[in-house]
C-alpha positions, 0 to 999 in steps of 0.5 A, spaced: 440 291 631 448 289 634 452 287 628 456 282 632 456 274 634 458 272 640 457 264 645 452 262 649 452 255 654 447 249 650 446 248 656 447 247 664 454 245 666 458 245 672 465 244 674 469 244 681 476 246 682 479 245 688 484 251 690 488 251 696 483 246 700 477 250 698 472 247 694 471 251 687 464 249 684 463 254 678 455 253 674 453 255 667 447 256 666 444 260 660 439 265 660 434 269 657 433 274 660 436 279 667 429 275 671 430 269 669 438 270 671 435 272 678 430 266 678 436 261 678 442 265 681 437 264 686 435 256 685 443 255 685 444 258 692 439 254 694 442 248 692 449 250 696 446 254 702 451 250 706 456 254 703 462 259 704 459 263 698 455 263 693 458 268 688 455 270 682 456 274 675 451 275 668 451 278 662 443 277 660 441 280 653 445 279 647 447 287 646 452 286 653 449 292 656 445 287 662 451 285 666 450 284 675 454 280 679 456 279 686 461 277 691 456 274 696 461 277 702 468 275 698 472 281 700 469 287 694 472 286 687 475 279 689 470 275 685 464 277 681 468 282 678 472 278 675 467 272 673 464 278 669 471 280 665 471 272 663 464 272 660 466 280 657 473 277 654 470 271 652 463 273 649 460 269 652 452 272 653 445 270 656 449 266 661 450 266 668 455 264 672 455 262 679 461 260 683 459 257 690 465 256 695 467 251 700 472 254 705 477 249 705 481 253 712 486 257 708 486 265 706 487 265 699 489 273 700 485 278 695 489 276 689 489 269 690 481 269 691 481 274 684 486 268 680 481 263 683 474 267 681 477 267 674 480 261 673 473 257 676 469 260 670 475 259 665 475 252 667 468 251 666 468 255 660 473 250 656 470 245 658 462 247 657 459 245 650 457 253 648 454 255 642 457 261 636 450 265 635 450 270 630 446 276 627 440 273 622 436 273 617 429 270 616 425 270 611 419 266 608 419 264 601 413 262 596 415 258 590 412 253 585 413 246 586 419 246 581 423 252 582 424 251 591 428 245 591 434 251 588 431 255 593 433 250 598 440 248 594 441 256 595 440 256 601 444 251 604 450 253 599 450 261 603 451 257 610 443 257 611 438 253 614 431 251 613 426 251 617 420 249 616 417 247 609 409 247 607 406 244 601 400 247 598 399 250 591 406 252 592 411 251 596 413 255 602 421 256 605 422 259 611 429 259 611 434 262 617 440 266 613 447 269 617 446 276 616 452 278 612 449 273 606 441 275 606 442 281 600 446 275 596 441 270 597 435 274 596 439 277 588 440 268 587 433 267 589 430 273 583 436 269 579 434 262 579 427 263 579 427 268 573 423 272 579 418 268 580 418 266 587 416 271 592 421 273 598 418 276 605 422 278 610 420 275 617 425 278 622 432 279 624 434 275 631 440 272 633 440 264 631 445 258 634 447 255 627 450 248 626 
């Protein structure tokens, strides 16, 4: 598992920037994987089919190894790559950025285009709602009715969250904690319950902690 954190957009976001009469519309979209990113790009490209260019860049996995970009007719290296570099620098993964350009009649030149596409994505990221994803561990904890409240309190004190609670003969809690606090959590549960609670590892994943 990648021992790192990253940001992603929470929901679709759009921002418009006008540079030397050209209109640059940046659309940011959360994506699940490579295929999802391509399909969403096609949808945006269809929405703005009358535009001069629909350039894109995306990082579609949490390891940041799945990266693609397109200049869509702009001079090579002036659009998609600069957009991708902004995503990489900001550590924004699982996200698609599409910059739609409506040409305004004034040529920007290569340097001007690089600046325009970079600025378009950067400004959109500044304004969009981003979520921080952290390496996390999910546990199932089974404890008696007299003990489960202590486990809930310990989960919260270690920056974790209660995902679900099921009541039967005992109480079953599903909790998620930042990976860095997971070992401490297991030790603390043993201490506060005198080793009377059963802790089972469910999965390791990235989680958007509130």
